[in-house]
Backbone as CSV, one residue per row, in Angstrom:
resi,resn,N_x,N_y,N_z,CA_x,CA_y,CA_z,C_x,C_y,C_z
1,UNK,86.393,102.096,97.222,85.687,103.369,97.368,86.458,104.249,98.333
2,UNK,86.495,105.514,98.000,87.209,106.439,98.856,86.252,107.074,99.836
3,UNK,86.688,107.225,101.069,85.856,107.840,102.105,86.126,109.329,102.128
4,UNK,85.071,110.110,102.313,85.185,111.556,102.368,85.227,111.983,103.822
5,UNK,86.251,112.734,104.218,86.402,113.141,105.606,85.461,114.244,106.006
6,UNK,85.206,114.386,107.315,84.333,115.425,107.845,85.197,116.530,108.426
7,UNK,85.033,117.768,107.955,85.869,118.886,108.362,85.243,119.742,109.457
8,UNK,84.061,119.344,109.971,83.424,120.143,111.004,84.254,120.086,112.288
9,UNK,84.358,121.218,112.958,85.097,121.279,114.205,86.510,121.787,114.043
10,UNK,87.012,121.872,112.843,88.347,122.404,112.601,88.280,123.922,112.553
11,UNK,89.254,124.598,113.139,89.316,126.045,113.146,90.517,126.507,112.341
12,UNK,90.394,127.617,111.629,91.546,128.131,110.886,92.633,128.597,111.851
13,UNK,93.854,128.291,111.582,94.994,128.651,112.417,95.920,129.555,111.614
14,UNK,96.222,130.700,112.144,97.143,131.628,111.478,98.547,131.353,111.972
15,UNK,99.472,131.355,111.059,100.867,131.104,111.380,101.571,132.436,111.573
16,UNK,102.004,132.715,112.808,102.702,133.957,113.121,104.061,133.632,113.692
17,UNK,104.989,134.485,113.357,106.282,134.367,113.981,106.268,135.081,115.328
18,UNK,107.174,134.678,116.198,107.216,135.242,117.543,107.549,136.729,117.449
19,UNK,106.737,137.560,118.111,106.979,139.002,118.123,106.288,139.731,117.005
20,UNK,105.552,139.042,116.200,104.860,139.671,115.084,103.470,140.060,115.533
21,UNK,103.191,141.378,115.581,101.886,141.866,116.036,100.955,142.189,114.905
22,UNK,101.429,142.060,113.650,100.576,142.391,112.528,99.513,141.305,112.355
23,UNK,98.257,141.723,112.200,97.208,140.718,112.022,97.363,140.018,110.683
24,UNK,96.994,138.774,110.690,97.065,138.006,109.444,95.866,138.336,108.572
25,UNK,95.906,137.800,107.330,94.815,138.048,106.396,93.508,137.481,106.929
26,UNK,93.581,136.331,107.595,92.375,135.736,108.184,91.821,136.587,109.300
27,UNK,92.725,137.168,110.146,92.278,138.027,111.240,91.621,139.281,110.703
28,UNK,92.185,139.862,109.620,91.603,141.082,109.062,90.210,140.808,108.512
29,UNK,90.056,139.682,107.875,88.737,139.363,107.359,87.736,139.165,108.483
30,UNK,88.186,138.550,109.587,87.283,138.328,110.713,86.865,139.641,111.329
31,UNK,87.802,140.612,111.423,87.491,141.913,112.014,86.550,142.687,111.129
32,UNK,86.829,142.656,109.802,86.014,143.460,108.897,84.601,142.921,108.791
33,UNK,84.435,141.586,108.759,83.120,141.016,108.554,82.378,140.751,109.857
34,UNK,83.135,140.533,110.956,82.477,140.154,112.202,82.038,141.344,113.021
35,UNK,82.829,142.441,113.043,82.521,143.571,113.906,82.933,144.834,113.177
36,UNK,81.991,145.721,112.874,82.359,146.947,112.172,83.206,147.878,113.009
37,UNK,83.204,147.780,114.348,83.976,148.667,115.203,85.338,148.050,115.459
38,UNK,86.417,148.643,114.928,87.733,148.040,115.129,88.215,148.128,116.555
39,UNK,87.603,148.978,117.402,88.055,149.116,118.778,87.653,147.955,119.649
40,UNK,86.604,147.309,119.260,86.137,146.189,120.056,86.948,144.956,119.722
41,UNK,86.932,144.047,120.684,87.671,142.803,120.508,86.985,141.950,119.436
42,UNK,87.685,141.560,118.401,87.041,140.787,117.327,86.614,139.416,117.809
43,UNK,85.459,139.029,117.352,84.924,137.724,117.698,85.303,136.737,116.596
44,UNK,86.023,135.700,116.952,86.400,134.738,115.897,85.178,134.059,115.308
45,UNK,85.212,133.912,114.011,84.086,133.293,113.296,84.470,131.908,112.833
46,UNK,83.490,131.052,112.835,83.703,129.695,112.339,83.500,129.677,110.827
47,UNK,84.427,129.084,110.160,84.358,128.988,108.710,83.762,127.631,108.361
48,UNK,82.647,127.644,107.683,81.990,126.393,107.296,82.524,125.936,105.953
49,UNK,82.765,124.685,105.869,83.266,124.115,104.622,82.319,123.018,104.159
50,UNK,82.091,122.990,102.854,81.235,121.967,102.295,82.060,120.728,102.008
51,UNK,81.542,119.595,102.420,82.253,118.350,102.157,82.176,118.012,100.677
52,UNK,83.267,117.515,100.161,83.308,117.166,98.743,82.495,115.911,98.496
53,UNK,81.910,115.824,97.322,81.083,114.700,96.936,81.747,113.997,95.765
54,UNK,81.970,112.737,95.906,82.582,111.954,94.842,81.501,111.223,94.086
55,UNK,81.401,111.495,92.773,80.401,110.834,91.958,80.890,109.441,91.584
56,UNK,80.013,108.466,91.667,80.359,107.102,91.298,79.312,106.571,90.336
57,UNK,79.710,105.717,89.451,78.803,105.123,88.494,78.323,103.780,89.001
58,UNK,77.213,103.344,88.424,76.650,102.076,88.848,77.561,100.919,88.490
59,UNK,78.174,100.986,87.305,79.104,99.959,86.869,80.466,100.602,86.634
60,UNK,81.330,100.681,87.630,82.638,101.310,87.435,83.404,100.589,86.337
61,UNK,83.829,101.329,85.341,84.503,100.741,84.195,85.491,101.745,83.641
62,UNK,86.751,101.360,83.435,87.741,102.321,82.936,87.441,102.806,81.539
63,UNK,86.634,102.068,80.769,86.355,102.469,79.407,85.294,103.559,79.323
64,UNK,84.789,104.023,80.473,83.905,105.176,80.461,84.666,106.430,80.049
65,UNK,85.970,106.451,80.213,86.756,107.632,79.916,86.828,107.824,78.405
66,UNK,86.396,108.983,77.906,86.305,109.166,76.452,87.637,109.009,75.736
67,UNK,88.713,109.485,76.317,89.992,109.405,75.613,90.480,107.978,75.480
68,UNK,90.002,107.066,76.337,90.359,105.658,76.198,89.472,104.989,75.154
69,UNK,88.170,105.269,75.178,87.265,104.634,74.222,87.547,105.076,72.798
70,UNK,88.044,106.300,72.599,88.332,106.768,71.247,89.512,106.047,70.620
71,UNK,90.301,105.343,71.409,91.409,104.567,70.855,90.901,103.376,70.049
72,UNK,89.705,102.891,70.366,89.120,101.784,69.619,88.428,102.343,68.371
73,UNK,88.856,101.877,67.201,88.320,102.417,65.958,86.848,102.085,65.775
74,UNK,86.360,101.047,66.446,84.952,100.704,66.313,84.054,101.789,66.886
75,UNK,84.567,102.606,67.809,83.757,103.672,68.402,83.764,104.945,67.557
76,UNK,84.573,104.999,66.507,84.587,106.186,65.649,83.238,106.319,64.943
77,UNK,82.761,107.537,64.735,81.444,107.730,64.102,81.360,107.047,62.744
78,UNK,80.341,106.225,62.588,80.081,105.568,61.314,80.810,104.263,61.087
79,UNK,81.748,103.883,61.967,82.533,102.665,61.741,81.662,101.412,61.824
80,UNK,80.903,101.285,62.895,80.057,100.106,63.055,78.940,100.083,62.016
81,UNK,78.410,101.245,61.681,77.342,101.311,60.677,77.854,100.872,59.305
82,UNK,79.095,101.258,58.964,79.682,100.839,57.690,79.869,99.328,57.646
83,UNK,80.317,98.754,58.754,80.491,97.304,58.814,79.157,96.578,58.626
84,UNK,78.106,97.086,59.253,76.796,96.466,59.106,76.306,96.519,57.665
85,UNK,76.495,97.649,57.001,76.063,97.777,55.612,76.850,96.847,54.702
86,UNK,78.146,96.702,54.955,78.954,95.776,54.152,78.454,94.346,54.291
87,UNK,78.138,93.935,55.514,77.678,92.570,55.738,76.263,92.356,55.204
88,UNK,75.438,93.365,55.302,74.097,93.259,54.712,74.183,93.062,53.211
89,UNK,75.073,93.813,52.567,75.254,93.655,51.128,75.774,92.280,50.761
90,UNK,76.672,91.750,51.575,77.204,90.408,51.309,76.116,89.353,51.431
91,UNK,75.278,89.457,52.445,74.189,88.490,52.626,73.193,88.583,51.469
92,UNK,72.877,89.791,51.050,71.928,89.964,49.951,72.452,89.370,48.651
93,UNK,73.772,89.443,48.427,74.353,88.931,47.184,74.549,87.418,47.203
94,UNK,74.777,86.841,48.371,75.131,85.420,48.435,73.949,84.512,48.771
95,UNK,73.299,84.755,49.884,72.260,83.823,50.328,70.864,84.417,50.357
96,UNK,70.755,85.707,50.592,69.443,86.332,50.691,68.675,85.951,51.937
97,UNK,69.368,85.487,52.972,68.710,85.077,54.203,68.247,86.289,55.004
98,UNK,67.319,86.053,55.908,66.777,87.128,56.741,67.708,87.385,57.921
99,UNK,68.145,88.621,58.068,69.060,88.995,59.150,68.259,89.270,60.414
100,UNK,68.683,88.647,61.500,68.005,88.823,62.776,68.724,89.777,63.719
101,UNK,69.982,90.048,63.476,70.673,91.000,64.348,72.169,90.981,64.168
102,UNK,72.802,92.075,64.671,74.249,92.229,64.686,74.706,92.383,66.136
103,UNK,75.884,91.845,66.432,76.474,92.017,67.754,77.976,92.212,67.616
104,UNK,78.536,92.953,68.548,79.979,93.169,68.620,80.473,92.512,69.904
105,UNK,81.203,91.411,69.760,81.668,90.654,70.915,83.163,90.382,70.800
106,UNK,83.708,89.839,71.853,85.114,89.429,71.869,85.169,87.909,71.809
107,UNK,85.854,87.409,70.796,86.057,85.967,70.681,87.335,85.584,71.419
108,UNK,87.275,84.486,72.141,88.437,83.975,72.868,88.799,82.631,72.248
109,UNK,89.952,82.552,71.617,90.315,81.314,70.943,90.807,80.267,71.942
110,UNK,91.190,79.101,71.436,91.570,77.988,72.310,92.916,78.218,72.987
111,UNK,93.599,79.326,72.643,94.839,79.706,73.321,94.638,80.954,74.196
112,UNK,93.383,81.306,74.459,93.023,82.409,75.343,93.367,83.777,74.758
113,UNK,93.457,83.874,73.430,93.713,85.161,72.785,92.395,85.864,72.493
114,UNK,92.321,87.155,72.816,91.121,87.941,72.546,91.131,88.430,71.104
115,UNK,89.949,88.353,70.454,89.808,88.772,69.065,88.486,89.507,68.891
116,UNK,88.551,90.707,68.360,87.354,91.511,68.129,86.571,90.945,66.947
117,UNK,85.277,90.671,67.149,84.475,90.052,66.095,83.075,90.666,66.031
118,UNK,82.547,90.708,64.799,81.142,91.045,64.566,80.391,89.746,64.322
119,UNK,79.293,89.560,65.013,78.464,88.371,64.832,77.167,88.772,64.156
120,UNK,76.857,88.063,63.099,75.635,88.310,62.341,74.801,87.039,62.368
121,UNK,73.568,87.167,62.782,72.674,86.018,62.916,71.554,86.126,61.895
122,UNK,71.412,85.081,61.080,70.292,84.989,60.155,69.386,83.841,60.607
123,UNK,68.371,83.540,59.793,67.461,82.457,60.160,68.077,81.081,59.950
124,UNK,69.246,81.005,59.254,69.865,79.713,58.998,71.341,79.642,59.366
125,UNK,71.977,80.791,59.525,73.434,80.797,59.640,73.891,81.775,60.707
126,UNK,74.988,81.422,61.369,75.712,82.335,62.247,77.017,82.693,61.544
127,UNK,77.248,83.970,61.326,78.457,84.441,60.666,79.337,85.155,61.677
128,UNK,80.594,84.760,61.716,81.586,85.378,62.600,82.560,86.141,61.720
129,UNK,82.558,87.446,61.832,83.300,88.306,60.919,84.465,88.982,61.627
130,UNK,85.641,88.813,61.059,86.804,89.599,61.468,86.835,90.842,60.595
131,UNK,86.565,91.994,61.203,86.424,93.230,60.438,87.528,94.200,60.813
132,UNK,88.152,94.763,59.792,89.198,95.762,59.993,88.541,97.138,60.074
133,UNK,88.417,97.667,61.290,87.757,98.962,61.466,88.662,100.133,61.093
134,UNK,89.912,99.852,60.778,90.815,100.912,60.320,90.631,101.128,58.814
135,UNK,90.668,100.038,58.056,90.477,100.104,56.606,89.019,99.914,56.199
136,UNK,88.148,99.632,57.177,86.717,99.432,56.935,86.488,98.356,55.880
137,UNK,86.994,97.171,56.156,86.852,96.051,55.227,86.790,94.747,56.010
138,UNK,86.068,93.776,55.434,85.952,92.450,56.039,87.191,91.635,55.686
139,UNK,87.875,91.129,56.693,89.109,90.373,56.496,88.830,88.875,56.424
140,UNK,87.939,88.393,57.252,87.649,86.956,57.313,86.205,86.760,57.724
141,UNK,85.544,85.766,57.108,84.143,85.494,57.413,83.956,83.995,57.576
142,UNK,83.495,83.592,58.732,83.267,82.181,59.036,81.770,81.927,59.124
143,UNK,81.313,80.932,58.366,79.893,80.584,58.336,79.660,79.304,59.136
144,UNK,78.685,79.345,60.040,78.321,78.180,60.839,76.824,77.930,60.649
145,UNK,76.437,76.846,60.006,74.997,76.536,59.882,74.374,76.320,61.263
146,UNK,73.261,76.939,61.505,72.624,76.802,62.815,72.169,75.374,63.069
147,UNK,71.843,74.655,62.012,71.400,73.268,62.185,72.532,72.348,62.624
148,UNK,73.790,72.826,62.484,74.940,72.017,62.895,75.305,72.225,64.360
149,UNK,74.778,73.266,64.995,75.106,73.549,66.399,74.418,72.529,67.287
150,UNK,75.193,71.863,68.125,74.648,70.795,68.965,74.625,71.129,70.453
151,UNK,75.456,72.105,70.858,75.524,72.387,72.297,75.935,73.833,72.527
152,UNK,75.398,74.427,73.589,75.756,75.779,74.024,76.040,75.724,75.515
153,UNK,77.164,76.300,75.919,77.548,76.331,77.331,77.648,77.775,77.803
154,UNK,77.066,78.035,78.949,77.122,79.341,79.591,77.757,79.177,80.959
155,UNK,78.705,80.037,81.298,79.318,79.925,82.614,80.581,80.729,82.742
156,UNK,81.235,80.574,83.878,82.475,81.272,84.150,83.645,80.534,83.501
157,UNK,84.691,81.291,83.226,85.873,80.699,82.611,86.655,79.892,83.650
158,UNK,87.187,78.775,83.195,87.980,77.902,84.063,89.274,77.543,83.345
159,UNK,90.318,77.337,84.143,91.643,77.050,83.605,92.260,75.904,84.395
160,UNK,93.243,75.225,83.801,93.978,74.219,84.572,94.668,74.846,85.775
161,UNK,94.911,74.035,86.778,95.486,74.561,88.014,96.841,75.204,87.845
162,UNK,97.640,74.747,86.872,98.983,75.267,86.660,99.031,76.409,85.664
163,UNK,97.873,76.867,85.184,97.846,77.931,84.175,98.361,79.241,84.760
164,UNK,99.172,79.961,83.981,99.758,81.218,84.436,98.978,82.439,83.964
165,UNK,98.102,82.280,82.999,97.362,83.418,82.456,95.872,83.109,82.500
166,UNK,95.230,83.432,83.620,93.814,83.170,83.804,93.014,84.451,83.618
167,UNK,91.762,84.300,83.253,90.875,85.443,83.092,89.641,85.254,83.961
168,UNK,89.069,86.386,84.354,87.847,86.387,85.142,86.649,86.601,84.218
169,UNK,85.472,86.430,84.767,84.271,86.740,84.013,83.566,85.505,83.483
170,UNK,82.522,85.772,82.690,81.690,84.720,82.134,81.691,84.795,80.621
171,UNK,81.282,83.708,80.008,81.272,83.660,78.557,80.246,82.695,78.013
172,UNK,80.292,82.525,76.700,79.390,81.650,75.959,80.221,80.827,74.986
173,UNK,79.999,79.529,74.965,80.705,78.661,74.012,79.682,77.931,73.155
174,UNK,79.900,77.972,71.835,79.011,77.349,70.860,79.748,76.174,70.222
175,UNK,79.162,74.989,70.315,79.754,73.780,69.731,78.979,73.395,68.471
176,UNK,79.700,73.131,67.386,79.098,72.532,66.200,79.805,71.221,65.841
177,UNK,80.559,70.706,66.793,81.260,69.438,66.651,81.750,68.990,68.014
178,UNK,82.341,67.830,68.063,82.824,67.292,69.326,84.296,67.660,69.522
179,UNK,84.670,68.212,70.676,86.078,68.528,70.928,86.978,67.300,70.915
180,UNK,86.401,66.129,71.225,87.197,64.909,71.217,87.670,64.541,69.814
181,UNK,86.933,64.998,68.805,87.314,64.709,67.428,88.364,65.679,66.887
182,UNK,88.698,66.697,67.660,89.700,67.664,67.228,91.077,67.025,67.242
183,UNK,91.837,67.229,66.181,93.158,66.625,66.079,94.124,67.293,67.047
184,UNK,95.152,66.571,67.424,96.154,67.099,68.343,96.894,68.279,67.729
185,UNK,97.097,68.250,66.413,97.803,69.339,65.733,97.000,70.633,65.801
186,UNK,95.706,70.558,65.532,94.886,71.774,65.578,94.705,72.281,67.004
187,UNK,94.738,71.361,67.974,94.575,71.775,69.369,95.765,72.589,69.854
188,UNK,96.955,72.254,69.389,98.158,72.954,69.830,98.652,73.975,68.812
189,UNK,97.846,74.216,67.806,98.181,75.249,66.826,97.364,76.498,67.134
190,UNK,97.995,77.602,67.550,97.217,78.787,67.928,96.495,79.436,66.755
191,UNK,96.875,79.147,65.532,96.235,79.734,64.352,95.310,78.757,63.635
192,UNK,94.984,77.655,64.274,94.144,76.646,63.644,92.716,77.157,63.441
193,UNK,92.134,76.837,62.298,90.742,77.185,61.995,89.837,75.956,62.028
194,UNK,90.342,74.836,62.537,89.580,73.594,62.577,89.018,73.299,63.966
195,UNK,88.968,74.301,64.821,88.418,74.117,66.163,86.892,74.042,66.051
196,UNK,86.243,73.000,66.587,84.794,72.810,66.402,83.929,73.596,67.379
197,UNK,84.420,74.688,67.888,83.619,75.512,68.795,84.166,76.933,68.766
198,UNK,83.379,77.842,69.305,83.788,79.250,69.407,83.342,79.781,70.761
199,UNK,84.217,80.550,71.393,83.954,81.089,72.729,83.888,82.608,72.647
200,UNK,82.898,83.191,73.318,82.699,84.642,73.250,82.486,85.213,74.648
201,UNK,82.861,86.473,74.775,82.557,87.256,75.969,82.240,88.675,75.523
202,UNK,81.889,89.528,76.459,81.456,90.880,76.091,82.633,91.760,75.690
203,UNK,82.369,92.637,74.756,83.381,93.563,74.240,83.695,94.620,75.299
204,UNK,84.954,95.067,75.398,85.296,96.068,76.433,84.632,97.426,76.240
205,UNK,84.075,97.703,75.072,83.415,98.984,74.830,81.921,98.953,75.159
206,UNK,81.492,97.965,75.903,80.059,97.785,76.166,79.431,99.006,76.819
207,UNK,80.102,99.618,77.776,79.484,100.682,78.569,79.814,102.086,78.068
208,UNK,80.281,102.230,76.838,80.631,103.565,76.351,79.411,104.361,75.901
209,UNK,78.358,103.699,75.448,77.160,104.398,74.993,75.991,103.420,74.994
210,UNK,74.798,103.944,74.788,73.609,103.103,74.737,73.661,102.172,73.536
211,UNK,74.215,102.654,72.425,74.298,101.821,71.229,75.171,100.595,71.478
212,UNK,76.340,100.800,72.074,77.241,99.682,72.319,76.753,98.807,73.472
213,UNK,76.001,99.381,74.389,75.418,98.575,75.453,74.472,97.534,74.884
214,UNK,73.802,97.882,73.792,72.843,96.973,73.182,73.529,95.901,72.349
215,UNK,74.517,96.267,71.544,75.116,95.304,70.616,76.261,94.514,71.249
216,UNK,76.728,94.911,72.417,77.812,94.183,73.087,77.326,93.312,74.231
217,UNK,76.024,93.249,74.428,75.473,92.500,75.552,75.393,91.018,75.190
218,UNK,76.083,90.197,75.944,76.122,88.762,75.666,74.763,88.104,75.877
219,UNK,74.029,88.554,76.877,72.712,87.967,77.146,71.734,88.249,76.005
220,UNK,71.865,89.427,75.387,71.005,89.741,74.248,71.274,88.847,73.057
221,UNK,72.552,88.570,72.812,72.906,87.666,71.725,72.413,86.248,72.004
222,UNK,72.558,85.789,73.232,72.135,84.432,73.596,70.622,84.259,73.455
223,UNK,69.874,85.280,73.848,68.414,85.186,73.779,67.907,85.088,72.344
224,UNK,68.677,85.582,71.392,68.302,85.467,69.981,68.855,84.190,69.351
225,UNK,70.033,83.771,69.814,70.705,82.626,69.200,69.969,81.316,69.468
226,UNK,69.575,81.076,70.708,68.981,79.781,71.068,67.684,79.514,70.300
227,UNK,66.719,80.443,70.244,65.517,80.167,69.450,65.813,79.985,67.964
228,UNK,66.805,80.718,67.438,67.142,80.579,66.024,67.697,79.186,65.728
229,UNK,68.514,78.654,66.629,69.057,77.304,66.444,67.950,76.263,66.542
230,UNK,67.066,76.426,67.497,65.973,75.468,67.664,65.062,75.453,66.442
231,UNK,64.790,76.607,65.884,63.963,76.663,64.678,64.682,76.060,63.478
232,UNK,65.987,76.302,63.395,66.749,75.741,62.285,66.817,74.222,62.374
233,UNK,66.908,73.684,63.582,66.938,72.224,63.747,65.597,71.594,63.368
234,UNK,64.502,72.271,63.633,63.183,71.753,63.261,63.008,71.735,61.752
235,UNK,63.535,72.746,61.081,63.366,72.861,59.633,64.387,72.056,58.849
236,UNK,65.417,71.550,59.537,66.469,70.823,58.834,65.962,69.471,58.361
237,UNK,66.553,69.005,57.275,66.211,67.690,56.737,67.419,66.772,56.834
238,UNK,67.194,65.497,56.757,68.296,64.538,56.797,68.542,64.063,58.210
239,UNK,69.825,63.760,58.473,70.192,63.156,59.756,70.030,64.115,60.927
240,UNK,70.056,65.418,60.665,69.949,66.372,61.765,68.535,66.643,62.214
241,UNK,67.541,66.101,61.521,66.152,66.384,61.857,65.783,65.768,63.196
242,UNK,65.120,66.546,64.016,64.674,66.071,65.307,65.724,66.148,66.409
243,UNK,66.938,66.573,66.083,67.978,66.662,67.103,67.721,67.871,67.992
244,UNK,67.845,67.666,69.277,67.574,68.737,70.233,68.860,69.443,70.618
245,UNK,68.758,70.731,70.831,69.904,71.540,71.246,70.103,71.408,72.752
246,UNK,71.341,71.189,73.165,71.679,71.115,74.589,72.189,72.474,75.043
247,UNK,71.549,73.049,76.058,71.972,74.315,76.650,72.384,74.030,78.086
248,UNK,73.674,74.177,78.377,74.225,73.817,79.677,74.777,75.040,80.387
249,UNK,74.711,75.013,81.692,75.350,76.015,82.535,76.477,75.329,83.295
250,UNK,77.687,75.577,82.837,78.854,74.923,83.417,80.095,75.751,83.127
251,UNK,81.191,75.535,83.874,82.421,76.294,83.612,82.939,76.043,82.193
252,UNK,83.474,77.091,81.593,84.038,77.006,80.248,85.545,76.852,80.376
253,UNK,86.029,75.679,80.030,87.444,75.362,80.212,88.268,75.882,79.035
254,UNK,89.330,76.613,79.353,90.304,77.062,78.360,91.639,76.428,78.742
255,UNK,92.102,75.512,77.923,93.280,74.719,78.270,94.570,75.434,77.843
256,UNK,94.954,76.412,78.613,96.246,77.066,78.416,97.059,76.895,79.700
257,UNK,98.355,76.744,79.532,99.222,76.479,80.677,100.214,77.618,80.900
258,UNK,101.163,77.810,79.998,102.095,78.935,80.182,101.402,80.248,79.870
259,UNK,100.707,80.321,78.732,99.920,81.508,78.417,100.736,82.748,78.119
260,UNK,101.991,82.600,77.717,102.827,83.771,77.455,102.329,84.550,76.247
261,UNK,101.922,83.832,75.218,101.445,84.478,73.995,100.184,85.301,74.263
262,UNK,99.218,84.721,74.966,97.983,85.445,75.262,98.224,86.563,76.271
263,UNK,99.168,86.381,77.179,99.470,87.424,78.160,99.943,88.697,77.458
264,UNK,100.857,88.543,76.512,101.380,89.704,75.780,100.306,90.300,74.870
265,UNK,99.598,89.436,74.155,98.595,89.925,73.213,97.415,90.601,73.874
266,UNK,96.894,90.014,74.944,95.716,90.581,75.599,96.040,91.856,76.361
267,UNK,97.227,91.937,76.961,97.589,93.157,77.689,97.764,94.337,76.746
268,UNK,98.185,94.071,75.520,98.387,95.131,74.529,97.233,95.258,73.545
269,UNK,96.148,94.498,73.777,94.936,94.568,72.945,95.259,94.357,71.468
270,UNK,96.089,93.370,71.175,96.495,93.127,69.792,95.364,92.558,68.946
271,UNK,94.320,92.047,69.575,93.200,91.495,68.832,92.142,92.510,68.461
272,UNK,92.384,93.785,68.733,91.411,94.839,68.456,91.987,95.846,67.460
273,UNK,91.085,96.500,66.710,91.495,97.616,65.846,91.672,98.830,66.743
274,UNK,92.919,99.089,67.101,93.223,100.067,68.147,94.252,101.062,67.645
275,UNK,94.091,102.318,68.032,95.087,103.346,67.699,96.314,103.121,68.573
276,UNK,97.445,102.843,67.959,98.650,102.514,68.683,99.566,103.711,68.931
277,UNK,99.229,104.873,68.365,100.099,106.044,68.528,101.175,106.071,67.461
278,UNK,101.909,107.170,67.413,102.963,107.333,66.406,104.190,106.561,66.816
279,UNK,104.889,106.007,65.804,106.096,105.233,66.050,107.331,106.030,65.639
280,UNK,107.152,106.999,64.750,108.287,107.779,64.267,108.823,108.746,65.317
281,UNK,109.880,109.452,64.981,110.518,110.390,65.900,110.276,111.822,65.428
């Protein structure tokens, strides 16, 4: 925070060269406004100055600046609404399940890469959608049955001690399988789709408007997800019936060490539909 100085007690000083008897502009103003009789000795007047006021927001965030938020195509008028309509149509054609809500979050993969995702929650399924907000089309859709989710972790991100690319903040991790069962190949493959969990945090456009504040809030998504999973587990048949959901508050470990790939990608926002500017000359 910047401190605002107090200017009371300072007097205006006129700069005169030696031997110069001509009154300065400040002196003339003092004579004209302070004493109508030029023959009398002018009385110096104190000039009052108003201290500047610096406005601050409750949540200082660089994405409040409109020219920065407009770089994200998701903030363009109608972009998010078009994505929602596309996904609603897909659900109506395929499963006909009841939609409980949409959210715009950032997915963090097992290599600490940020990825812009739309999350759609129904009464039976969690859908994770990779949506191209430039071409307004769904690129990839991952379906996770809610009855398969066995554990949810909430907490701050944690990294190995030797990791070079760490992140701050909190997140949510959803498990639908055991990490111990993950193969070594998929664990060290940054493009693997066989990871039995998904990690999310809030989208950087959360504070740009009231609309995005609602759909980018991680706590809002969590409050809807947990009851939906519990209801799905009660209604499930077979081996999953009666299984209870574990909700834990613990650090979320991201096992990255060098982190060069995520460092370059996250600093340049490569996981988002972003206006990159012109490349030509």
